[in-house]
C-alpha positions in Angstrom: -1.2 -33.9 -78.6 -3.2 -37.1 -78.9 -4.1 -38.6 -75.5 -4.1 -42.4 -75.3 -5.5 -44.1 -72.2 -4.8 -47.7 -71.3 -7.2 -49.3 -68.8 -6.2 -52.6 -67.3 -9.2 -54.5 -65.8 -8.1 -57.0 -63.2 -9.0 -57.8 -59.6 -5.6 -59.2 -58.8 -3.6 -56.5 -60.5 -5.7 -53.8 -58.9 -4.9 -55.3 -55.4 -1.1 -55.7 -56.3 -1.3 -59.5 -56.1 -0.5 -59.8 -59.8 1.8 -57.8 -62.1 -0.1 -55.9 -64.8 1.3 -57.4 -68.0 -1.5 -56.2 -70.3 -1.2 -52.4 -69.8 2.6 -52.4 -70.5 2.1 -54.7 -73.5 -0.5 -52.3 -75.0 1.6 -49.2 -74.4 4.7 -50.9 -75.9 2.7 -51.9 -79.0 1.3 -48.4 -79.4 4.7 -46.7 -79.0 6.1 -48.9 -81.7 3.1 -48.4 -84.1 2.7 -44.6 -83.8 5.1 -42.2 -85.4 3.9 -38.9 -83.7 4.2 -38.0 -80.0 1.3 -39.0 -77.8 0.5 -38.7 -74.2 -0.1 -42.0 -72.5 -2.1 -42.6 -69.3 -2.4 -45.9 -67.6 -4.9 -47.0 -65.0 -5.7 -50.3 -63.3 -9.1 -51.1 -61.9 -10.8 -54.2 -60.5 -13.2 -56.2 -62.6 -16.9 -55.2 -62.4 -19.4 -53.1 -64.1 -19.2 -49.9 -61.9 -15.4 -49.8 -61.6 -14.9 -50.1 -65.4 -17.8 -47.8 -66.3 -16.6 -45.1 -63.9 -13.0 -45.3 -65.2 -14.2 -45.1 -68.8 -16.3 -42.0 -68.1 -13.4 -40.4 -66.2 -10.9 -41.1 -69.0 -13.2 -40.0 -71.8 -14.9 -37.0 -70.2 -12.5 -35.7 -67.6 -9.1 -36.7 -68.9 -9.9 -36.0 -72.5 -8.6 -39.3 -73.9 -8.8 -39.6 -77.7 -8.4 -43.3 -77.6 -9.0 -45.7 -74.7 -7.7 -49.2 -74.9 -9.0 -51.6 -72.2 -7.2 -54.9 -71.5 -8.9 -57.7 -69.6 -12.4 -58.5 -68.5 -13.7 -59.7 -71.8 -14.1 -63.4 -71.1 -17.1 -65.4 -69.9 -16.2 -65.4 -66.2 -18.9 -63.9 -63.9 -16.7 -60.8 -63.1 -15.6 -60.2 -66.7 -17.9 -57.2 -67.4 -15.7 -54.9 -69.5 -18.0 -55.0 -72.6 -21.1 -54.4 -70.5 -19.5 -51.4 -68.8 -18.4 -50.1 -72.2 -21.9 -50.5 -73.6 -23.2 -48.4 -70.7 -21.1 -45.4 -71.6 -20.7 -45.5 -75.4 -22.9 -43.7 -77.9 -22.1 -45.9 -80.9 -20.9 -49.5 -81.0 -18.5 -50.5 -83.7 -18.9 -54.3 -83.7 -16.6 -54.9 -86.7 -13.6 -54.4 -84.4 -14.6 -57.3 -82.2 -15.5 -59.5 -85.2 -12.1 -58.9 -86.7 -10.2 -59.4 -83.4 -11.9 -62.8 -82.8 -11.3 -63.9 -86.4 -7.6 -63.0 -86.1 -7.3 -64.7 -82.7 -9.1 -67.9 -83.9 -6.2 -68.4 -86.3 -4.0 -68.7 -83.2 -6.1 -70.4 -80.6 -9.5 -72.1 -80.7 -10.6 -70.7 -77.4 -10.7 -67.2 -78.9 -14.4 -67.8 -79.6 -14.9 -67.1 -75.9 -13.7 -63.6 -76.1 -16.2 -60.7 -76.1 -14.1 -57.8 -77.4 -15.9 -54.9 -79.0 -15.3 -51.2 -79.7 -17.3 -48.0 -79.6 -17.4 -44.3 -79.4 -18.2 -41.9 -76.6 -18.2 -38.3 -77.8 -14.8 -37.8 -79.4 -13.2 -40.9 -77.8 -12.7 -44.3 -79.5 -12.8 -47.2 -77.0 -11.5 -50.6 -77.9 -11.7 -53.7 -75.6 -8.7 -55.9 -75.9 -7.9 -59.3 -74.2 -5.6 -59.4 -71.2 -2.8 -61.7 -72.5 0.1 -59.9 -74.2 0.3 -62.4 -77.1 -3.5 -61.9 -77.7 -3.1 -58.1 -77.5 -0.5 -58.2 -80.2 -2.7 -60.3 -82.5 -5.8 -58.1 -81.9 -4.1 -54.7 -82.2 -2.3 -55.9 -85.4 -5.7 -56.8 -86.9 -7.7 -53.7 -86.1 -5.1 -50.9 -85.8 -5.0 -49.9 -89.4 -8.6 -48.6 -89.0 -7.9 -46.6 -85.9 -6.4 -43.4 -87.4 -9.3 -43.0 -89.8 -11.9 -43.7 -87.1 -10.3 -41.0 -84.8 -10.4 -38.6 -87.7 -14.1 -39.3 -88.4 -15.1 -38.7 -84.7 -13.0 -35.5 -84.4 -10.4 -37.0 -82.0 -6.6 -36.5 -82.0 -4.5 -37.5 -84.9 -2.4 -40.6 -85.0 0.3 -41.1 -87.6 1.3 -44.7 -88.2 4.9 -45.7 -88.1 6.1 -47.7 -91.2 4.9 -50.9 -89.7 1.6 -51.2 -87.7 2.4 -54.6 -86.4 5.5 -54.2 -84.2 
């Protein structure tokens, strides 16, 4: 069974001061877009290089996730270090994902230029950085998700079968 991990990166959500909206939004989108059964894992960690890096290594190497979707930590704020943490653990960067997510987001909001999403591979795991806002998650996943099943196939990860519509 394909294992999908959703990693919310937020200081406030990790302390329980703020409800995690990004993780549930990602999971809901994925459940609507994928036809086959998958196992979902969700984690919340504080912003920062070490916390995100450690969580990514654990999800990829120990938990055996085929796909890791991060949400949050991709802006220009000093503690937004999700892309840096990902670069520390990935073996191959896939910059086209970030380019397409920004282009799709710019059609909605001019501040999307500040976003630093990217994607990459660690072993047989695809990692994609998503923004933290549910509306932006929807736009970004809608833009890049058609490439995800083929990418998973190419890296030898679990199989995903798309539902009739990949933009729930």
